[in-house]
C-alpha positions, 0 to 999 in steps of 0.5 A: 850505367842506368839511363838518366845518371851522370859520371858527376854523381859517381865522382862527387865527394861529400864534405863534412860541413858543420855550422859555425859556432855563434857568438852572442853579444849583449847590447850595452847602452852608451849614454854619450850622444852621437854628434857627428854625421854618417858617411852616407849623410855626407855623400847623399845630400840634396842638390840645390836646384834653382827654381824655374817658373811654371810653363804657360798654360795651354790656350783654351780650346774653342768649342764649336756650336753643335748644329746637328740633330739628336734622334733618340726615337730612331735609337731607342726601342721605347720610342718605336 
């Protein structure tokens, strides 16, 4: 037996498979309107949920006054 082959390859039986015959059905217009509801429409209705009040907004953050110094001359090469 050559390397890389299996016994399954020797035992395989090829079946004679043919595509099925296709039946074409022409569309016929039905003037009667549909007045019912579908099964999925009845099964997936939106739940009636009670409205809740919005949560209170968080309090404003207190901003502390800035008491430092900005030294642009030390950071910028233009000021040197």
